[in-house]
N, C-alpha and C positions, 0 to 999 in steps of 0.2 A: 438433720444431716444436710451437709452441703452436697449438692448434686451438680457437678460441673464437668463430668468426663466428656460429654458430647459437645460442650462449649469449646473444648480445646482442639486445635488443628492437629493433624497427623504430621508433625515435624519434630526434628530432633531437639530443637531448643526448648520445647515445652512438653516433652514426654514425661508423664507422671503415671506411675503404675499404681493400681489399687492396692498392691501389696505394701508399698511404702506409705500410701495414704488411703486407707480404706474408706474415707468419706467421699472420695471422688469416684463415684460408681455409675450414676444415672443422670439422665437429662432433667433439667429443672422443669417442673410442670405447674408451678404456682408462682405468684409474684413474690411470696416470702422466700421460696427456694432460689428465685432469680437474685434477690437481694443477698442471700447467703453466698451464692456463686460469685456475685460482684465483689463482695467483701474478701472472699478467698483469693480472687484474681488480683485484687489490689495488694494483698499480703505477699503473694508470690511474685509480684512484679510483671504480670502478663496482661494487665488491663489495657495497655496501649498497643498490644500486638494486633495488627489489622484483622487477621482471621478470627482471633478470639473476640475482639470487639464486635465484629459482625454477628458472631454466634450469640453473644450476649444480647444484642439488639433483637435478633430473631426471637429469642426466648422471652424478652421483655414485651415485645409487640404481641406475641401470641397470648400472653397472660394479661394484657391490658384490657380491663373491663370497666374501669371507673376513671373519673377525671384525674385522680392522683396517679393511677398506674399508667395512663396514657402520657401524662406529663413526664413521668419517670422514663418511659420509653423514648419520648422525644429528646430528653436531655442526653440519653445514651446515643441517640441518632446524631445530635449536633456535634458530638465529639469525634465522629468518624471523618476521616479524610478521604476525599474523592469517592463518595458513595456511588455505587452502580445502580442499575435499574432494580435489581433484586432487593437492595437495601431500601430504596425509595418505595418499592411495592409493599414491603413489610410495614413501613410507617403509614402509608396511605391506607392500607387494609386495617391497621389498628384504629385509626381515626374513623374510618367508614363504619366499622362495627361498634365503636365506642359511643360514649355519651355526647361527643362533640363532632359529629360527622362533617360539619362545615370546614373543619381544619384539614380534611383530606384534600380539599380544593387548594388550600394554601400550600400544602406540601407539594402538590402537583405543579403549582406555579413555580415553586423553587426548583423543582426538577427540570422544568423547561428553561429556567434561567441558567442552570448549570449545564445546559446542552446535553442532558442525558435522554436518550431516545426511549420513549415509553413502549410497552408491549401490550399484549391483550390482557395480561393480568393487571396491569396498571389501570386500564380503562374499566375493567370489570369492577374493581374496588372503588374507583373514583365515581363511576356512574351510580353505584349503590349509595355512596354518600349523598349524591344529588337527589336520589329518590327519597331518602329519609328526610331531607329538608325541603322537599318539593321544589327544588331549584331547577325549573325548566330552562331558564336562560343559560345557566351554567351548563346544564345537560346538553343544550344545543351546541355550545362551544366544544364540548368534549366529542359530540357526534361529528362535528366538522374535522376535528383532529383524527378521529377514527378513520374517516374517509380518506384524509390526506396521507396518513401513514400506511393505510392499506390493511387494517385489521377488521374491516367491516364484514368480511365474509366469514369470520369466526362465529360459530354457533352460539357460544356462551356470551360473547360481546353483543350479538344481535338480540338474544333473549333479554339481556340486561337493558338494552335500549328500549325494547318494547315495554318492559316493566316500568322503566322510568317515565315514558310518555303516558302510560296508563295511570300511574300514580299522580301525575300532574294534570290529568284530565284532558290530555291531547290525544283523544281516541283515534281520530282520523290519521294523525301522524304515526301513531303506534301501528295502525293497520297497514300504512304505506311501508313502514320498516319491515313488517312481517312479510308483505308481498314481495319485497326485494331480496329477502334472505335466500341464498342459494340452497340451504337445507334448513329443515325445521324439525323439532321434536315435540313431545307432549307438552313440555314446559313452554315452548313458543306459543302453541295454540291456547294453552291455559291462560297465558298472560293476556292475549287479545280477547279471549272469551270473558275474562274478568271485566274488561272495559265495557263490553256490550251488556253483560248481565247486570252490572251495577246500575245501568241506566234503565233496565227493564226493556231493552230493545228486542224486537222480534228478530232482528238480524243475528242475535246470539245463536239461535237455533240453526241458522244458515251456516254460520262459522263452525258450529259444532258438527254439522253434517259433513263439512269439508275436511274434517280432521282425518288424516289417513290412519291414525292409531288412536283408539279411545280406550283408556284403561278405566278401572273402577273409580279412581280418584277424579278423573275428568267427568264421568257420569255424575258422581256425587256433587261435584262443583256446580254442574248445570242445575241439578235439582235444588240445591241450597240457594243458588242465585235467584231462581224463579220464586222460591218460597220467600226469600228475603225481601222481595218487592211486592209480595202479595198476589203473584200470579199462580194461584193454586192449581187451576185446571191445566195450565201449561206444564207445571212441575209434575203433576200426576201423569201427564202424557209421556214425559221423558222417563219417569219412574217405571211406568208399565213396560217400556221398551228395554229396560236394563236387562242384560243377559244374566246378571247375578247381583244380589243386593247384600250389603253388610249392615252392621248396626248403625254406621254413619248415615247410610241411605235412609233407613227407617226413622232415625232421629230427626233428620231434615224434614221428612214428611210430617211426623208427629208434631214437631215444634212449630212448623209453619201453620198447620191446621189449628193448633191451640192459639196462636197469635191472632188469627182472624175469627176466633170464638166458634170454630166448627168442632165442638166437643164430641158430637156424635161420630165424626170422622176419626177423631183421635182414638176412640174406643174400637172402631172397626179396624183401623191400622194396627192397633196394639194386638188385637186378636189375630190378624193376618201375619204379623211379625212372629208370634208364637207358633202359628201353624207352619211357618216357613223354617222353624227350628233355628231362629236367630235369637240368641240370648241377649236380653236387655242389659245395658250397662248403667252406671250411676246417672248419666245424663238422661237416659230414658226414664228412670225412676223419679228423678227430680221433676221432669215434665208431668209425669202422671200424678205426682203428688199435688201439683198445682191444680190439675184438672179435677182431682178428687175433692179438693177444698171447694172448688166452684160447684161440683156436683152436690156436695153436702149442703151448700148454701141454697141451691135450688131444688133439693130433694130429687136430683136427676138420676134415674135408673140406678139406684144403689146396688141392687143385686147383680146387675150386669158389670158394673165397675169392679165390684168385689170378685166376681168370678174371673174376670180378666186378669186380675192381679194376684190372685191366690191359688189359681188352678194351673193345670197343664205344666209347661216347662218352667214357668216363673212362679213357683209356690211361695208361700209366705216365708219359707226358709231363706229365700234369696233376697227378700226385701231388706231395706235399710231402716234405721230407727225412725227417720223422718217420714218415710212412706207408711210404715206401720202405724205411727201416730195419726197420720192423716186418715188412714182407713178406719181406725177406731172412732175418730171424730165424725167421719162421714156416716158410719153406721148408727152412731148414737143420735145424730141430728135427724136421721131418717127414721128413727124409732126401732131400728134393728138391734136391740140391746143384746140379745144372745150372741149375735154375730160379732158385735163389738168386743164382748167378753172373750169369745173364742180367739179372736185375733190377738188380744192382749196376752192371754195365757200362752199361746203358741210363741209369741215374741219372747216371753220370759223363759219358756222351756228351751227354745232354740238359741237363747242368748243373743238375740238380735238387738235387744236393748238391755241395759243394766238398770233395772227399775229402782228408782229412788222413792222416798216417802211421798214426794210430790206426784209421781206417777200414780201411786196407789190412792192418793187423795183425790185425783181426778176421776179414777175409776169408781171410788166410793160415792163421789158426788153424782156420777152418771147413774149408778144403780139406785141411789137414793131418790133421784128425780123421777124414776119410773116406779117407785114404791117397793123396790126389792130390798127392804131393810135388813132382813135376816141374811140374805146373800152378801150384802155390803159388809155386815159385821163379820161374817165368815172370811171374807177376803182380807179384812184387817187382821184377823187372828192368824192368817196364813202368811202374813208378810215376813220375808227374811230380814227386813230392816227393823230398827228400833221404832216402837210406837211413838207417835207425835200428835200434838193437837191438830196438825194439818189433816189427819185422816178422821179424827173424831168430830171435829166441828161441822163438816158438811153432813155427816150422818145424823148429828143432833138436829141440824136444821131440817133434814128430810123427815125426821120423826115429828117435828113440829108441824111441818106442812101436811103430813098424812095423819095427824092426830093420834099418834101412838105414844100415849103418855108414859106407860110403864117402861117401854123401851127407852124413851127419852130420859127418864130418871136414871136408868142403868147407864146409858151412854154419858150423861152429864157427870155421873160419879167418876167414870173413867177419865173424862176430860179434866175434872177438877183435881184429880190425883196427879195428873201430869203437869198442870199449870194452875195451881191454887191461887196465884196472884193475878191471873188474867180474868178480865171481866166478861169475856165472850160467853163462856159456859154458863155463868150465873144469869146473864141477861136472857139467853135463849131459854133456859129452864124456867125462869120467872115468867117469861112471856107465854110459855106453854101452860103453866098453872093459871095464869090470868085468863087465857083463852077458854080454859075449862071452868072458870069461876071459882077456883080454889085459892081464895085470897089469904087464908092462913098459911098455905104453902108459899105463896108469893112473899109474905112477910118473913117467913123462915129463911128463904133463899137470900133475901136482901140482908137479913141479920148476919148470916154466914159471910156474905160478901164484905160487909163492913168489918166484921171481926178479923177476917184474913187480910184486910188491907187492899182489897181489890176495888178499884174505882172505875166507874163507867166513863168511857171516852166522851168528851164534850161534843155536843151536836150544834149545828148552825142551820138556821133557816132564814130566808129572805123573802120579803113581800114588797111590791111596789104599790104605793097609794098616792094618787095625785102627782105622779112623776117623781116621788121621793121613795128611795129604797130603804126599808126598815129591816134591820138585822136583829135576830134573837138567838142568843146562845143559851144552851142548857147543860147543866152538869149535875148529875144526881137528881135531887128534887128541886133544885134551884134554877130559876130562869132569869137571864139578864138581857135587857134590850139596849 
């Protein structure tokens, strides 16, 4: 639908009722709707009406997010006669927020050449464009214009200047601008705080203490800033002074502790977080997943990690699939097989994961490595998914490792039914018989393998003798060098 009603001015020459044209009902909200409105205005002959053209530009500029859409907005802008500051501001803002912020400076230059007086909205957008391209020299010129025109006392313009100098690394200038501002708000202080915290300066705390109003966001910003530069103790000091913490506060502390390998602190913080009735979010769980992987690698306090993540307010019900998988992996590597199985079963029951045959294959391999062969077979039988060699192969390998020949023959039969042309089952069963000295059985397995057209994958070995590498390939009973 063409949505051009609010593009039209309230004048007699261009009154169009929605009754006579039901498509003209709403303001254009996307670039495609702006194009439709443009086409409709061309059709009814109103495209050159000054008020209509300005409204079309405002809609195009607001919808400009790509190079193509900003180019379209600029083409609309160039067709306007005698553009005022509002028109220029719309185009400067479109460029400052778009993919080519440097063009905001070009439009501002044109504005000066046309002797159009800029206002605070002009400078706010133009300075944002300078910040995005780190254009400190251009920013200084805008700053001079701000002082000359007299908009320097405006709070938003002042905040934008502080942000510009911060982004460009001119921290002392940013502080000077802040000190000269007649009024400041949380945004003002946060901008200068960013400058000091990013350098890890002790003065950041001094600036923070001078803030007349400190909200939760500024507290979190301070904690994150210290953690970001590795000042863990300073971050903890600020954190302990917070009147109230949210999940962002805890995540900042947990992430920072993990980054400096203080995994014990991560666990303590996670427990404190739960005791404070703050529910972890996906970010918290991702961090904890990484810590769990490291804990499993070092066999580090598995029961404590598990109790942190599976009890209290953050039960396994609240975990995501990645976290649950990490828990299973941790428990298995630490020898806590029953706990690993419990977590897996709960994940399936609570539908935290949608188990595939590969999930079950991993669990079968896990149980098999600990000699729980019957439990592994029961797990396979309980699978809601179709049986596959993926689950029987690790179980057959476990039977071989634990010397359970009778079960190996049974499992091999299952495997060969599913994949009679695959060599893996034959090879493993043949190796089991060979290990037990049952050479007649070995020959029988190989005969079946040949009859059914299953061939063993070729192997390759290399050995270096007197600086020369010799390769040997084997396939079946043949060896080639």
